[in-house]
N, C-alpha and C positions, 0 to 999 in steps of 0.2 A: 506466391512465387516467393522465394528466396534464394540466399544466399548462406552461406557460411563463411569467417571470416575469422583470423585470429588478430588481435591488436594487445600489445602486452599479454599475451598468455591467458587472455581473456575471449572468450566464444564469443561472434556477433552475430545476430541474426538481424537480416534488413528482409520486411516487408514491402508488400507492394500495394498500395490501398488505392481506390477509386475516388478522386472529388468531387461531389455531385452538387456543388453552391458554397458562396463565398456570402456571408455575412456581413450588413456593412449597418444593420440598427439592433441595437440590443435593449433590454430592460435592465434598470438598476436601482437597487431599492439604497434612496437620501435620508438622510435625517429631515422631517418636517415640521412645522408650525403646530404647533399644539390647536384643533378644533374645539372652541370652547363656545361657540353658540351652542351648539345640542348640551354642552352642560346647563347653560340658563332655560332648555327646553325641559331637558327632564327636573328639575329641580321648581319648577311654576307652581306645581300643586303641591308641595311638600311646606308651603306655608306656615310657620306655627305661630300663632295668634295668642295662645292663654291655654293651660287645662281643660278652659272650659269651652272652646272652640274645637278640640279634639274630636268629638262624633261628625264634625264636617268632612274629615281627610280619609282620603282613601288612600287605605294600606298595601295594597298593590304599587300606588306610585311613590312609595316611600325608597331609598337606595341605600344602602352602607358605601362605603371608600372602594371595598373592593369590587362592587358590582357596577361603580359610575367608574371604574377604572376600566372595566372591559366594555364599558358603551362610548367610552370617551375619546376620541382621539387624541391620547397625551398620554405622558410617561407618567408615571405616579408622582415623581417632582416636579413634575408642570401641574396635573391635577391639584397636588396639595400646596401650591404657590397663588392657583387661580381661588381655590378657594377660602384661603387666608386674607384673602383683598376682597371677599363676601363678606356679608349679614349673615353668616350660617354658622348655627349651633348643631352639638351632637345630641338627639334623644335616644336611647333604645337601639343604640348603633348603627342610626337613621342620621344621614346628613340633610338637616332643614333648614330651609330660607326664616330669617326669624324677619315676623312686622315688624314696619317701621317703627310704627306707633309705639309698638308692644317694648322694641326695642329702646326706645327713647323712655319710655315709663320705667324699664327694669335700671337701667342705668343712671336714671335720675335718684333712684331709691337708694343706690349704690352710696351716689356723690351726696347726697342726703347727711349720710353718714357721719360724714368728713366734722359737720358744722356738731351733730348729734351728740359725736364722742370726743370732742373738742383737739381731733386728732389733727399735727401737723402734716403738710401734703404727701411728706415722703414718711409717715408712720403708719399706712393703712397695713388694720389686721387683716388677714386673710379669714381665718376661723371666723373671728366673731363677725366680719361681712357676712360670710355665709350663715352661720347658725340664726343671725336677726333677721334675715331675711325669707329665711328657707318656709317659716309660715305662706307668704306673698307670693314668692315663685319657686319654681321647682331648682332642686341642687343643680341640677345640672344646666338647666341654663346659665343660673349666676357662677358657677367655676368657670362657664366657656367664656363668658364675657369678660369675669374677672384675667383671665389666660389674655385675651383678648387688649384691653386696654391697659391692664398694668404690669412694671418690672418692680424689680426688687431693688432695695435701696439701700437698706441697713438692716443689722443686726442687733436689736438689744436686748439684754440677758437671755441669749438663746434662740430669741424668737427672730424669723426672719419678717421686715416689713416691706412693707411695697410703697409705687407711688404712679398714681396715676398718668398717662403717658399724656401731656401734654397738648401734644398736635393734633392725636387720634380724637382726643377729647373736643377739644376745640372747633376741631373738621366736622365731628359729629353733630355738633350743636350749631354749626353755621347752615348744615343740610337742615335742619330742625326749621329754622326761622325761611331760611328760603323755600321750602317744602311748599307746594301747589301756591305758592306766595305770586310769582310773576314777575315782574320787574320793580325791582326796591330802591328807595331811595338809598343811597350807599352812606351818606351818614347818618340816617337813620339806623339801618342795617348795621353799620360797626360800633353804634353807643349800643344798641338791643343783643347784640352780639358779644360785648363784652360783661354787659349786667347778666346774660346769662350762664356763664362761666363760672365753674367755684374760684370763688376767691384768691388770688395769688396766683390763679393762671392769666398767661397775656396773649391773647390771639393777634397775629399778625398774617396779611396778607397773602404769606406763603403757605398759608395752611390755608388756603382756598383751590391752589392751583389745580388740576382736574374735577374740581365740582362746579366752579361758578366763574363768572365771566363778569371783569368789570369794563365798562365802556364810560372812559373819563371825557370822552369828545361831549355827551351830550349833558344837557345843562337844564335840572342840575347830574351831576354824575348818579350810574345808576348802576344797579347788580343784579344779575340774574343768574339761575343752578343750571350750569351745564353737566352732566356725569359721562364719565368715559363710556361707562358701558351702555350705554344710547348709542353712541354714535357706530357707523356701518364698518364691518370687516375689512371693505373693499380699501385700499388706501389712497388711490384716487379720491374715492368719494369721501373719504375720512375729510383728507385735506381739503377739498372745497368747502365743504361746512365748515371746518373751522377757519378759514378766510373768509367766509360770510358771518360768520359770526364776530368777529375780529380779524381787522387789517390788517396788522401787524403784532408779532407774537416774540419775547425774549425766548430763548431755550430755555430757562427754568420752567415758564407758565406752559409752555405748548410742549415739555417733555412728559408729563403724566399723561397726555392726550394721545399720543401714537407709544409711548412706551411697549406697550403689548404686540406693537408691529414689529419689533425687532428680533432680530436672532443673533446668533453665535459670531457671525461674521458681520452685518450691518445692522449698526448700532443707533440712536437719535441723530445724532450728524451726519453720519453717510443719510438716511432717511431724508434730513432738511437739504443736505447738495444737491438730490434727487429730485425734490417733489415741491421747494419752494427757493425764493430770492433773495438773498443776504443785503442787509445795506446797515449803514450806520448813524446812529444818532447820539449827540454828545458825549461819542465814545463807549455805547451801549448798542451792540448790535442784535437787529433783529429780522425777523422772516416773513414774507408777504408772500404772496400769491406768485408762482414761477410766471405765469403772464400776465399781466393788466385786462383787469375787468375792460 
């Protein structure tokens, strides 16, 4: 049924319709957090231990970046950032986890060239590094690890030189010392750590944030490994574990352990405000469990 009317010279048509129902609930697509646990599951069978072990690998379980992006709930940018935080390399366009011991061996080869060539720490030659070690290590591995650890430093006679990132190198060597070590006397660890890194690099405790726990209540003081990647994705469970292993945390100490749980709208401080209790000691803010044990 309709009737015609004129408004400002324009013919208007009015239709009668029947309303069958009103919906009060609806589905809306919203931006979610990346689900990276699936990434670890997909890569667990891809571990690269060296060319002599490649016969053990199931080639059907190796994936390119594009394939991973189809299977993991994450944007390309989020996936790229996640992979950059992991020990991975690209071989024949496939993303591979790098075996911890093999990673240490290759990085040690690279750092040893500093002394062998009498280089300053900011005078690392990329081409010479790759050419010298390519008989021992595939060039793809060398190139990927160089990109991971080296940053541009200076240009000499038209040649771009590099330096190794002190924080990344020292943090990795701390992981090596703590790997399967259990609880370690802190003073012994710090001495071994200083002696293990290239001369001129200076380890400090900030480099341990996100990879180790220091207990200064114990006598003697002790340290042990705790990597962020082993913690549960559930926020409540993660905070429970963190406050079980260490009663009080500063923001810099706890941030690496909860940063992956943040969103564009909820940062580390917002998470701490919700799941932890703040207190001050000697002018320093600490966070502890929301409810006392």
